[in-house]
N, C-alpha and C positions, 0 to 999 in steps of 0.2 A: 128093538130100537136100533136105528142106524148109528153106526159109529161116526164120531165127529169128522174123521178124515173123509168118509164117503159123502157126508153132507157138504163139506167144502168143495169136493170135486164136482158135485151136481150143481152147486151155485156157480162155479167157474164155467161150466158148460152152458148154463142159461145166459150168463153175461156175454159169453163169446158169441152165442147165437144171435142175441139182440144187437150186438155191436156190428155184426155182419148184415143183418136183415134190415136195420133201420138207418136211414141216411143220417150222417153225423154233422153235416154242414153243407155249404154251397158247393157246386161243381168245381172241380179243379180247373184252374186257368190253363189255357194252352201255353206251351213254352216255346219262345222264339230265341234262337241264337244267331248272332250276326258276326260274320268274319270280315276283318279288314285285311285283304290281301296285301302282301308286302310290296307289290309293285306300285301301289297307289301312294306311297309316302316313304320317305327315308327318315322321318322323325315322328315322334308321338303327336297325336292330333287331339284338339279340343273341339267341342261343338255340341249341337243338339241332334241326337239320334232319333229318327222317326220311323215308325212302321205304320204302313197304311194298307187297309183292306177295303176292297170295293166289289160290289156286285154288279157294277156297271162297266161294261167292256168298251164303251165308246171312247174313253180317254184313259190315260194313265192315272192311277190312284192319286198321284201327287197334285193333279189338277182338279180334284174333286172334293177337297176339304173346304167347306164353306159355312157361312152362318145359316143358310136357308135349309128348308126341309129335305132337299136333295143331297145333303152332305153324306159322305161315306165316313169310314172309321179311321181314326188316327190315335196313336199312342206315342208319347215322347219322354225321353230321359236325357239328362246332361251326361256328357262323357268328358273326362280330363285325362290327358297323358295316355291316350289309347295307343298301345304299341302295335305297329304294323306286324301282321302275321298272327295276331291274336284274335280272340273272339269275345264278345260280350253277350250276356243273356239278359233279355228283358225280364224284370222282376214281375211277379204276379200283381203287385200293387202299383205298377207303372200307371200314371194318370192318363186318362183317355178322353176323347171327344167323339161323338156325343155320349158314348157310354163312359161310365166313370172308371171301370176297371176291366181287365182282360177276361175275368171270369164271366162277364156278361156277354161275351161274343157268342152269337148264335152259331150252332154247328151247321155248316153248309159250305158251299164252294165259293171261293173268293179269288180275285186278282190281288196278289200281295206284292208290296214294293217297300224297300227300305231306302232311306236317304240320310246322309250326314250333312247338316248345315254347319260349315266350318266356322270356328271362331279364331280370332287373332288376339294377342295380348297387347294392351295399350298401357304405357306408363305415363299417365297424364301429369300435367304440370301442377295439379292440385294435390299431388301426393298419392293419388289412388291408382291402383293397378286393377284393370278390368279386362274381361275376356268378352269380345263382341264380334259379330259378323261384319266385316268390312264390305262395303259395296264394291262390286267388281264390274261395274258398267251396266248392270241390268236394272238398276233402280231398286235395290234392296228387296228382291223377291226370293224367298227361301226355296221355292220350287224351280227356279230358273237360274240361280246364281252360278256363274262359271266357277269351276273347281270343286263344287259340291259333289260328293260321291253318291252314286245311285245304283240301284239294281234294276235289271230288266223285269217288268212285271211277270209273275208266273202264277199259273192257276194251281191252287191248293185247296184241298178239302180240310177245313179247320174243324177240329173236334175238341171237346172239353178234355183236358189232360193230355192232349197230343203234343208231340215234340217236333219242331220244324227248324231246319238249318237254312240260313240265307247268307248271301255274300254279295258285296259290291262287285260290279263288273264293268263300270264305266264312271267317268267324271264328266260333268257338264262342260261343253266346249266354250271357249272365250267368245266374246261378242265383238264383232267388227264395227268400229265407230263409223259414223256417217262421213261422207266426203263433202268438201266445199263445192258449191255451185255458183253460178253467176249471181244468184239472188241471196243465197243463204251461206253464211260463214259461221264456223264453229270455233269458239275460243275456250281456252282453259288456262287458268292461272294458279300458281301455288300461293295459297293464302298464308301470309306470315302469322296472322292472328290465330288461325285454326291449327296451324302446324305447331305453334308454341303450346297451345292448350293440349293437343292430343299426343305430343311427344314423338311425332313422325310427320312426314310430308302429307299435307292435306290440300285438296284442290277444289276449286269452284269452276264451273263451266257455264256456257250459255250458247244458244243458237240465235244468231242475229240475222234478221230479215232486213235487207237493204231497200231503201225506197227507189222508185223509178227515177232514173237520172242522177243517181248518186255520183257516179264517176264523171258525169258531164258538168256537174255544178260544184267544183271544188271550193267555191266561196261560201256555199251554204252550210249552215249548222242546223242540226235537227233536234226536235223534241224526241223523247224516248218513251215508248210504250212498253210496259213491263207486265207480262202475264205470269202470274204466280199459279202454282198447282203442282200436281204430282210429277214425278220424274219424267221428262220428255226425252225420248230416244233421239228425236230430231225436231225441227220446227213443225208443230202440228197443224193440220188443216190446210196444207199448202200442196198444190199439185199443178204442174205446168202442162199436163197432157189431159185430154178429154177422158171420160169414163171408159174403162176397159170392159166393154160389154161381153168379152169372151170369158171373163171370170164367172164362175157359177154364182148364182144368187145365194146370199146368206141371210137367213131369217133372224130378226132381232126379237127375242122373247120379251126383253125389257120394254120395248116400244110397240110390240105386236105389229111389226112392219116387215114386209117381205123385201128382199133385195136391199137391205139396209147398207151393205157394203158399197153398192152402186150409189146410193144416196150420199154417203160420206165422201166418195170420190167426186161426185158432182159438186157438192158444196165446196170442197177444196179447190176444184178447178174454177168455180165461180169467184172464189176469193182471189185467186191469182189474176183473173181478168179485172176484178175491181181494183186491186192494188196497182195494176199496170194501166189503169184507165186514167183519163184526163182529170177527173174530179176528185179522186181519192187523196186525202191529205198525205203529204210527203213526210214520213217519219221513220225513225228506226223502231223496230219491234223486236223484242227478245223474249225467250223462254229460258228460265234458269235451271241449271243442274246443280243441286246441292244435296244429293244423297249422302248419307252419313252412316255410322255404325248402328243407328237405331231405326232408321226409316228411309223412305224414298225421297224425303226432303226434310228440311230443318225447321220448318215453320217460320223461317226468316227472321228470328228474334234471338237475342242472347239467352243462354240457358246454362244453369249450373252443370247439367249433365251432358249437353251437346257442345257447349262452348259458345264463343261470340259470333254466331252466324249472322246475327243482325248487323253488327258492325262490319263483318267481313264482306257481306254483300253490298252494304251501303257505301263503305269507305274504301274498299279494295276493288271489287268486281265492277260495280257500276261506273266509277270514274275511269277504269281501264277501258271499258267498252266505248265510253263517250270519247275518250282520247283517240282510240284507234279508228273510230268511224265517224268522227266529227259531230258528236252530240253537243248540244248547247251547254250541258253540264251544270245547270242550275235547278234548284228544287221545283220551281213552278213548272218547269218544262218536262217533268217526269210524271207519267200517269201510271196508276196501278189498277189491275183488274184480275179477276179470277173467280172460280167457283168452288164451293165446298172447302177443302183445305186451302185452296187458292183464294177463296173469298175471305176466310179468316186472316190469311197472310196479308191480303191487300189492306184490310182495315187495320190490322195490328201494326203494320209498317207505317201507315199514315199516322196513327195515333202515337206511336212510340218515337217516330222520326218526323215530326210535323213540319220541320223546316226543310227537310231533304226531299220531300215529294209533294206534288202539286194537287192531285185529286185521286180518289179511290172509288172503284166500283166493285162492291163486294156482293157477289151472288151466292145464295144458299150457304152462308158461312157456317163453319163449325161453330159450336156454342160461343157466343160473344157475351153472354151474361150467365155466370155460373149458378145463378138461382134456377136456371133452366138448363142444366148440363144434360141435354136431351130431356129425359123425364125425371132427372134427379136434381134436387136442390142440395148441393154439397155443403151448404152452411146450416141447414135446418134438419135435413133427413139424417137418421141414424144409420140407415142401411140403404145401399144402392140397389139391391136386388129385389127387395120386398117392401111393400107398404105395410107397416106394422100396425096392428090394432089389438084390442084386448083378446078377441077370440078368433082372429083371422089373419092370415098372411096372404097378401095379394102380390103375385109376381109382376115385376116391372117389365114392360115391353121394350124391345130394342129396335124392331123394324116393322113397318106397316106398308100397305099399299095405299093408293089414293082413296080407297073406300074404308080404310081403317082396319083391314084384315091383317092380323099380326102373324109374321113368319119367323120371328126370332125373339127370344127374350134377352134382356141385358146379361143375365147370368150365362146363357148359352154362348154369347159372343166372347165373354171373358174366359169361359172354360176352354174354348177353342184356342185363344191366345196363350193360355197357361200351358197347354199341351205343346204349342209351337215354340215356346221359350219362356224360361223363368227370368226373373230380374228385369222385367220390361223389355225382353229381347225378342219378342215374337215378330217384330217388324210390322205390326198391325195397328189398327186405329186407336184403341183404348190405351195401348201401351205407349204409343208415341205422345199422346196427350200427357201421360204421366211422365215420360222422359223429358219433355220440353218444360212442363210447368212445375215439376216437383223440385224441392231441394235435394241435394245429393245425400245419400245415406252414409252411415258409418262404413259400410262395405264397399262404397264407391259407386253403387247403383242407385237409381231413383227411388226415393221414398214412395211407398204405396199411398195413393189417395184413398183406396179402400182395400181391404183384404180380398185377394183375388178369389178365394174359395167361399168365404162367408158373406162378402159384400159390406162388412162393417166399415164405415167411413172414419178416417182419421181427421179430427177437427183441426189439428195443428197444421197438417199439410194443406187442408182446405183454406186456412187463413193465409198461408204463403201464396197459394194460387191467387187468392183474391187481390192481394196487394200488388202482384206482379203481372198477372195475365188476364184478369177479368176485365175485358175491354170496356164494357158498359160502366162498371164501377170506376175504372180509372178515368174515363171521360167525365163522369159526375164528380169525382173527387178533385180533379185538377182543372175543371172547366175555366176557372178564373184565368189561368195561364194558357190552357190548351184552346179554349173557345176561339179567341181571335185568330189562332193559327189554323184551326180546322173549319172555319166558316166557309161554306160553299164547297167543301171538299169531300163530304161523306155521303155516299150513295149506297143503299143496301136493298137487296131484292131477295125474296124467298117465296116459295110456294106455300100455301096455307095447309097443304097436306104433305109436307116434306116427309120422306120415308123415315127419317131419323128424328123427327119432332124438332128440327132446328128452328122452325118458325116461332116456337115458344120463346126462345131467347131474343129473337128479333122484336117480338111484341114488347118485351120488357125494355129493350134498348131504345125502341121508338119512343116509349113513354118518357125516358130520361132525356132524349134529344128534344122532344117537343116542349119539355119543361124549361129548357135553357132559354134565357132571354138576354143574357149579357155576355156575348151576343147570341141571337138566335142562330141555330146551326146552319140554316139556309141550304140544306141538302135535300135528300130524297130517301124515303122508305116506301117500298111498293111490294104488293103481294099478288101472286098468281092464284086464281080461283081453282081449287081442287088440283093444283099443280104439285107434282112430286119433286123429289130431289133430281136435278138441280136447276130450278127455274131461275132465269137471269134477267127478268125485266121485260121480255118481249111478249106482249099480249097478242101479237099477230100470228105467231107460229107455235106449233106444238114443241114441247121440250126436245123431242128427237131432232128437230131442225135447229132451234135456237142455241142449243148447247154447242153447235158447230160454228157459231158465228160471233165469238167473243171479240176478235180483232175488228171485224167489220161493223159490229154494233158500237163499241165503246170509243174507238178512235175518232170516227166522225162526230159522235155525241160530244166528246171533249172539245173538239175544235169549234163546233157550232154553239154549244151551250155554256160550257164551263171554263174554257180558256179565258174569256173576257173577265171572269170573276177572280181569277188567280194570277194573271200576268201582271207584274208590276209595271209602273211607268217606265218607258224606255226599253222594255224587253224586246228581244228579237222575235217578233211574230210575223215577219215578212220574208226573210231570206230563204226559207224553206218552202215558200208557197210559189210554185212555178208550174 
């Protein structure tokens, strides 16, 4: 018989053998350490630290993180008080997109790049202190923001359990602002309202296109055409020179059109010729710059998290422009238009400031009825990411093409945003809706409409959204007082195969508008057959062309069709017609 001591020894040997021979868990995640060289800062830094890996060498990895199937890999973590000269290691559980964790990274060769999206500290007037990325002239783009730290992409073979050291070697350069020309003037004002809210100087800007003969007709006062939309670096769609055919052709995959860059130039030059022609209405036209710490624009409304942007634009910026450039300065003489975000803004501003604006043309607007917040009913659905049933969970789509082919799920889109920034700080679409519409949370950041990981909807936040920003509901709720002020002013356009299902909210809104009888809304809702985002009411041209023609579409339409409906008796409808 074996002695007990020998038996224990044999058992230990067997256990040791099996512990070595049998896998005990998932592969070890690769380890990444990032150094912050002392020359890049003389004080500790806050921000979002991102590492990106790409198998595509055509662009830097920072330009390849997208919602679509071609996206590359990204992982992100918050950093606070990062001391210059020190290093930070990415944890194995660092959240990623589209992979959930670093242990899932396939072993192979990658282009690897790290970026620090810098945050600043804001001591707001509501008593909250928050850390956010201030716009620095780029329109709130994390991968282009001046001052952000960056590494030159390097080729590395990444393996499970491998260890890799990276370091920043550059900062993104400042952006040179555009210069004034004969036709286009650039204005910027310090907003008293926004500066008070944010606890620091905050500015609003605009690019102003002057009408032909502005300097030669000092007696004339002009209507104001306001195009809302994403951050414009200059006045868009304007070119005083013919197409530069020496530039190589650039193919547009979105529109399946060759030499699309030449098409864009031609349309811009055509607009210059129209604007300078004898028959085009003489008006001021502007595009607004209102980038902020959450997004490339503010949605042009007041918000608990962003501050009083609606009031600042309407009561500070617009009157300043009209005073400087001889605007009429009355609500009936201000028209609003835009597409997508700009479409929502045009309608929202008209609804929330009905006396201060005369007409709106809202193309492919962001969801204007939250019963169809894209494919989610935030009031009745329990989960934004899945259709729940007894035996099945069906994932909710986020993006489609005109034939209905889905390229992203709603969960995919939100996972990407969560990697780019926590606390609604990604600077992306779903986060800005949350930042604008939500009440402020106890931590000073926006309350989540749904859990970013699970998709579970918060009904209390949904109720707040409904009362304050659901435009269709607000029009229905307040029609007794709003109706007389909105009569003839509301025009909405959307493709019936909008990529983001925005047409669903337009259908619901149209039902509400058509039901109104005291008074009838007397506006327009129109749809483009099989048209994608962002169809704007032009049945004669494909979207690739019509999207370049907002000014030349809506300014003449207002003068010919809608001005007679909204101009009060005795209004100046003649001094600017020469």
